[in-house]
Structures are given as structure tokens and as C-alpha cells.
N, C-alpha and C positions, 0 to 999 in steps of 0.2 A: 502493499500499499504508499501511496506515495505521500506522505506528510508534510502540508504547506501550511501548516500551523506551527508556529513556536509559542511555548508557553513557558515564563519564568514566573519561578515561584521566592518570595521572601521567605525567610525561614522563621527567625521569633515572631509571635502573633498569627502566623500566618498557617507555618504547620505544625509550629511545637507550641508548648506554655513552657519556656522557661523563668518564667516570673519568680517562683522561689528561689531558685538557683543563683538567678541575678541579684536580687535584693539579697539574699543570705551571704553571698559574697562579698559584696560593696560593703555590708555592717563590717563582714570578718576584718577587710580590709582598712578600714576605718579603727578598728580596734588596735590590729597590729600595730599600725603605725600612729597611734596617740592623736588620731586628728577627731577634735570636738565636733561631731556631724549633729548640728541643730534642727534637720530637715526630719520629714518622717519617710514612710514607704513610696507613696505617693509619689514626692518629691522624684526617687528612682525612679520608678515606674513610668513617671512622664519623657523621660530622659530614652527609654530603651529604642532600640533603633540606632542613634547615634553611635559614634566609634567611641572606646573607653575614655578615651583622653578626652573628648567634648564633655563625656558626662562627666567626671573628675572634677573638671575645670568647670563647669555648672553647676557643681555641688559644693564649690568653694575650695578646691584645694588649689594651691599655689601652683603657678606654672612650673616652677623649677622642681616641684616635688613629684609632680602628675606622673612622671614613668616608674616610680617605686611605688605607688597605688597601682598603675596597671600590671606591673610584675608580680605584686602580692596575691591581687586579683587572678592571675591567671594560673597561679602555683595553685592556689586554693579551686580554684573553678574546675580544674583538670581533676579535680578528685570527687569533688560532689556533682559533676554535671548530669552523668545517667540517672543516677536515683532521683534527682530530683527537678527533673524533666519528662514532660509527658507530651504524646503525641496527641493533638487535637482533636477531639470526634470528627470521623469522617475523612482526616486527613490523606489516610492510608488510600482508603478509594479515591480519594479525589485523585492523588496521584496516577494511580492503577487507572483511572479513566482517561486520564488527559494523556500517558503515555498509549492508548490505544489509537490515538488520532492525533496525535501530535508529538513533537521532539521538544524534549521538558529537561530545562536546568534551575540549576538554582542561584541565587543572587542575596548575597548576605554581606551584612556586617562583621559577623562575628568571624574570627578567623576561621579558614580549614583544618588548622590543627584539631577545633574543638569540634569543627561540624560535622567532619567526616566519623568519628566514635559515634555520634550521635545517630547521623543518618544509618548507618551499618545496625547499631542498636535497633532501631525501629525498624530493619529492614525495608529502606526504603531507598537505599544508594542504588539499587540496581536500575530502576527508571531515569537516574539523571544522567544525562550526557556528560553537561560542565557543573561544576560547583567554582564559583567564583567567590572568596573569600576576601575578605580586608586587605591581606598581604599581596593579594594579585593585584590590584591598583593602588595609585595615587592618591586619588580623589573618590571618597566613599559617597554613598548615596547620601544626599540629594542630587550631587553630581551624577550625569548620565555615563561617566566612564564605565563604570561596574557593569551597567547593560551593553554597552557598545564592543566592548572587550567580549564578553559572553555571545553574542552574534555573529563577532568577527571570528570564533573558535568555532560555532556552530555552521562556519561556511553560509551566513545567512543571504538568501538573493532576495532584494527588496522588490523585487519585478513578482516575482511568485509567493514568497512567504509573508504571512500575517503572524503580527507579534503580539503577544498579550503578555503583559507584568502584571503581577497580581498579589497584594502586600496590604497591610493593616495600618500602614502609617503614611501621614504625607510625605516622607522620605522618599518611598516606594514611588510615589505618583507623580512627583516633580521630578523624580529620575527618569519616569517613563515618557514625560511630556517633553522634557530637553530632549529625550531619545527618539522623539518621535515615533513611539511605540504605544499603542491602546492599554488603556491601564481598566484595573478593576479594584477597587476597595475593598477591604473587609472587616466586618464588626467584630470578628472573635477575638483580635486581639487589642494594640494599644492605643487605636486611634478612634475618635467619637466619629457619629454619621456627619455632622455638620461640618466639622474640621475636612473630613473626605470629601464632602460635597464639592469642597472651592476647588479641587482638584481633579476631580473625573465627573463623571455623570452614570457612572453606571458602580452602584457602593450593594452588595452581597453579603448575607450573615457569614458564611463561609468558604472554605475553598472549593467545596464539593459543590454547592450550588453557582458558583464562578465558572467550574469550568461545564455545567449543563447548560449554563448559560451559552457558553463559548461554542460548545457543541452543536447548539441548536442552530446557529447562525447559518 
């Protein structure tokens, strides 16, 4: 079957729920490096999707110390990520169904080092052609580079292929708009409907409903 659709999935909040892992790891790093964090869980959650260094800066860590916190985060996250991360409901089915009629890849701000073990753990890595992580790009989402690099590696043919980016935050949608590809916002993650609708006119409850929609076109 000649698949002329390409579907790019974000990861956190789109296919997996790693909220507990992320929040607990941030708190662990604050404790380890004696940082007096005066915010709450919601402050951390509101930044999920951005690179770690930007998250730490936004949460008040001094720029000169940011990478110490990122290192502390990574050391801890590696240990706890699998048991504190869940595959979202219908996510396996979404990726499987997508793979039947489209070519499928992942575009995430997580590093591949943490992404690949999670994809293997949930037995979905088999469906993806390319997994583009933080270390594969100079500029993470909302910059279009992660999408453009992924499409290039997939030998995307703009005359034949229609491309869809599926994600749960404005970062995914802004990147899609700037890369000139279609996008669908999801409500199963970290973005609100009002915010997502500023950047796309298609918002769905979860990844499976997005795939059903694309398939019906």
C-alpha cells in the first residue's frame, strides 16, 4: 500500500502521561541542589513541553546553575521514568491504526536517551520510522526545525505527502504552522482548548480520535 500520509506524534501528553515522573524529578533536583522552590506542581506542569533548561529558568533557577539542575534531573529521571509513566488510554491503538494507512514518526522535546526506553517499554517503538529528540536539533519546538528534520529523514515528497502534527500544547501547533504542515491539538495533555484553538482549527479529545479524523478525510 502506498502510504501518502505522514503523521508526527508529540510524546508527553499526547501518547504518554509522565506528569508524576516529571514533577517528582523536578522536586528531587530542587532538594538535591538546595533550591528554595516557592511554586507548586501546577507551575511545573504548565511548562511541560519546553526543554528542561528553559523550564528551570522559568521556575527561577539562576542561568549559571541551570545545567547543574538539568544533570540532576536526568540522573534521577533515568531511574524512575518507567515506573512513573503511563501510556495514555487509546494511545497504543492510535499509533497502531495510524501505522496501517500512514508513515509515522515521533517529534519530542524529550531526549532520545529517555524516549527510546519508554517506547520500547510500551511496545510502540515498532510503529515509528524516525524518533526526533532534543539532541537531534539545534532549536526545539515551537521552532519548526524538529518537524522539518524529521520530514527530511523520511524523504518527504511535498507533491504527494500530506503531513499531520498531533500534539497537546501550543508548542506542537506553532511548530506545525511554521513548518507549513497540518496540525491537530489534543485535550488529553497539558494544553487547554482555548489555547489550542488559537493555533489550529482542529481539536480532539485524544490521539485515537485524531487518527480516526485523519483517516476519514
